[in-house]
N, C-alpha and C positions, 0 to 999 in steps of 0.2 A: 121513137119515146123519148129521148133525150131534150126535144124542143119543148115538149109538152110538160116539162116538169118545172114547179116553181123556183123562183130564184132561192140558191143555196143549198137546193136539192139535186143539183145535177151531177155533182162527184161524190157521192156517199151511198152505204148500203140500202136500199129499200126493201123494208122487212116486214112480210105478213105474219102475225101470229097465228091468225085464222087458218092460213093456209100452209103454212109451217115451212113456208120457203122467202128466200131472199133474192134480190137483181140487183147485180150492180152497174149504173149505166156507163161507167167509163170505156172510151173508144178501145175497142180490142187492139191486143197486140199484135205486132208484125211477125208473122210466123217465117219468115224468109231467111236467109244466113245458115249458121250453123246447127239450126235445131234439130236437124235430122241425125246430124253426125255426134251430137250430144247423146242422144238416145240409143244411137247403135252402139256407144261404149257403154252406156248402163245397161242393155241388153245383153252384152257381152259378159257380165260380173255374175257371181252366183246369186245375188238375189233375183237378178234378169231371169236366169235360167228357172227358178223355183215359181217366181210369178208366173211365166209363162207355163209351165207344167200345171200349176192351179188352175190356169185359166182355160187351157185346152180342155182338162178333165171335167170344168164345170159345164161346158159347151157340151162335151161328150154326154154327160149325163141327161141331157134335155134334147139335143137335136142332132138329127144325123145327116141333114142337108149341109149344104156349103153356107158359109155366112161373109159378110163382110164386115173387115174391122175398120172402123171410123177413127181416123188419127192414127197413124200405124204405129206411132212412137219408133223405134229403131228397126223394125219390120219382122223381128224375130216371130211373132206371133203368127202373122201371114206365113212365114215359112213353115213352122211346127203345126198349124192347124192346117196346113195346105190349101188356104183360101184366097179371098180377093181384099184389096184395100181401097181406102178412098183418104185423101188427103189433103190440104192447102199448102203445104211447105214444097217446093218446086223440086228439091234435091229426093224428097219421098215419092213425090209424082214421077219423078224420072225412073226413081229404082224398081216403082210399082211397073211401068210401064216395058221396062228392059227386060222383065220377067213374064210378060202377059197375064197380070193380076190387078190391073188397074180397073176400077168399077166406079163410074159416075152415079152416083147414089141419088143424085138429083134429076137423074136424067133416065134411070131405070129403076124400076121396083124391084124388090128381092124380099125372100121369105124371112131373112135372119142378118142381125146385124150384130157388133159387139162394140161398145164402147167403153174401152179402157182408159181410164183418166179422160175422158174426151168430151161427154155431153155437156159438161158444166162450163165448156170453152165455147158453146157453139151460139151465137145470137137468137137464132129461133128454131129450137131444138123440135117443135111439134112439127115443123116441117120435114124433119128429117124422119120421124117415126110415120108421118102418113104415108112413106114409101115402103113401110114394111109391112108384110103378109102375116108374120107367126111372132117371130122371138126377137127380143130384145135384151143383150147381156151388158151390165152395166158394173163399173168399179168406180167409186167417188167418195171424196171425204163426206161424211154424215156428221151431222151438228144437233148439240141437245136444245140448243135456243140461239137467238141472235147475240147473246153476249157469248155465248161457247165460240159462236162462227168468228166472232171480232177478234176474240184472244187467241185465233187459231194459226196454226202456222200456214194452214190451207186458204186463208183469206189471202188472195192475190188479185185486187181488182186489176182490170184490164186482161188480165189471163184468165181468172175464174169470174165468170158473168154471173152464173147461177149458183145458190146457194141450198141445199135442202135438210130438214130434220127428215128422220127414215119415214115416218107416217106420212110427212107432206111429199116426199119423193113418189111412196106409194099411192096417194091419192091424185097427185099430178098424172101419173102414168095410167091410172085408171079413169082420168077424164079424156084422155088420147085413145081409150080402148082397150087397155093392158091391164091384166093382173098378175100379180107378183106370187111367183110359185117355188122360188127359193131367195133366201137372204142369208149370207153366211160372212163371218169375220175373218175367213183364211188368210187375206192379206195383211190385215193388222195382227195376227197371229205369226208371219212371216218377218214382220218387224217394221210396216207401213203404218203409222200412228194414224189413228182415226177412219180406216179407210173399210168400207163395206161394198160385199159384192152382191148381184141381184140377177134373178132370170126373170124376165116378163113377158108372159105370153097374151097375144091377141085373143081377147073373146067375142068379140064382133066384128062385122064386114070392116075392111080397110076403107077407108074415104074415096 
């Protein structure tokens, strides 16, 4: 995509007011190194405990089958939800495999996934959703506008590739065949500025 952009627009936020979403074409960051260790430390904090509890409870309100956690952070949700996980960090993958909890989402379809602070990192998220039969649970920063996005602490080119308004995200999921059945501000209430959580359910056949 970057190679097709006009000169001068290869390293900036590309925003569609019509779609309520933006994309930054900067090369994604390298997720190797101490990334997993950093999130294990965050998982061990009181905030990590509270966030994990809120996420487990949210999934349980809608889905009784197992889920796959996409981008596992420090792994706490995988343990407390007793589920599988997928990651691109080598240490996280090794941790999952050592517990027989690794699930290659791009090689195998599944009924439900969680994307806690991860969907916005994925270059081609529509390919991920094509692997899902019923449920997608998401938490991510939500923006009011392009201006709001550019001034936000969550504006992180190279790490966050995608940016959405709430209506833009719901419309984007609808184009992938999913309807929104819950949106809440629980993570913001726990102290995470600007984070909204969603439950999406597939309403059509999986491609």
